N, C-alpha and C positions, 0 to 999 in steps of 0.2 A: 706599741703604746696604747696606753688605757685612756678610753674617752670619757668625758663626763658622764655619768648616770642619766639616763633617761627613764622617766616612768612608762613601763609596760603593763599591759594587763594579761594575767593568767586566771584560768578558771578551774577552780577545785570545788567539786561537789555544788555543782550549779550558782557558786558565787565568785564573782569577780574580785580580783586583788591586784592593785597597783603596786608595782615594786620597781624601784630605781634599779637599773642595771645598765653597765657600760655596753655599746652596741656589739663589741667583740664576745661579749658573753650571753647575749640573749639566746642564741640557739641551744646552750645547755641549759639555761634556766627555763625555756619551753619544754625541752625534753625532761627535765626533773619536775616540773609542776605536772606534766602529763604523769609521770611514775608515781608522785605522790597522789594525784587525783584517782588512778587505777587501785591503788592500795587502799585508799579511803573509800572508794565505792565498793570494793570486795569486802571489806569490814562491814559495811552497811549493809551490803546485801545478803551477807551471810548470818548476819545475827539480827537480834532485835534491838540494837543500840540505836538510839535516836540522837543523842546529845552529841553535836558536831565535836566538841571539846575531847570527848571520850574517844570518839572515832579517831580523831587525829593523834592523841596520844598512842593508842594502839597501832596504828600505822606506822609512828614514828619508831614504836619498839620493835616492830617487825622489820622495817627497814635498817634499824642499828643491828638487829640480829643478823641480816643478810650480809652485810658488811663485815661483822666480825667473823661470821662463820667463813667468809671469803678473804680472810686475812687483809682486812682495810688497813689502810696506812694508820699510823698513830693519830691521835687527835691533834687539831691544831694547837700551837703554844697558846698559853693563857692570855697574851696580850690581845689576840682576835678573839677571846671569848666574849668579852665586852660587847664589841660591835655584833656578834651573832645573836646574842642576848637580847639587844635593842633591836634587831630585825624581827625576832620571834615574837617579842612584847608588841611591836607594832601589827603584826600580823594576827596575833590574838585581839588585840584592841579592836581592828575590823571585823574580826568574828563576833565580838560582843555587842559592838556599835557600829553596824553597817551605815 
């Protein structure tokens, strides 16, 4: 049974992001945020990239490549895409206007 999402805070590149997440999915969200944080820190540390948005895009591309190279399952159906885009837009809005 899925519970109502509650806002939790994850930290990525020294910034806090509140994300609504059902209680039973919080552990994987924390692991995912840690993975993204480490990927972004690695890119930022190993390059001269200061723009957080560019670091995020490069990290996303690297993570997607890892998934594809490891035979990731196919993309979710299109009907889930709108929800994912809305979540990404909200996260980017927080980056641009903390």
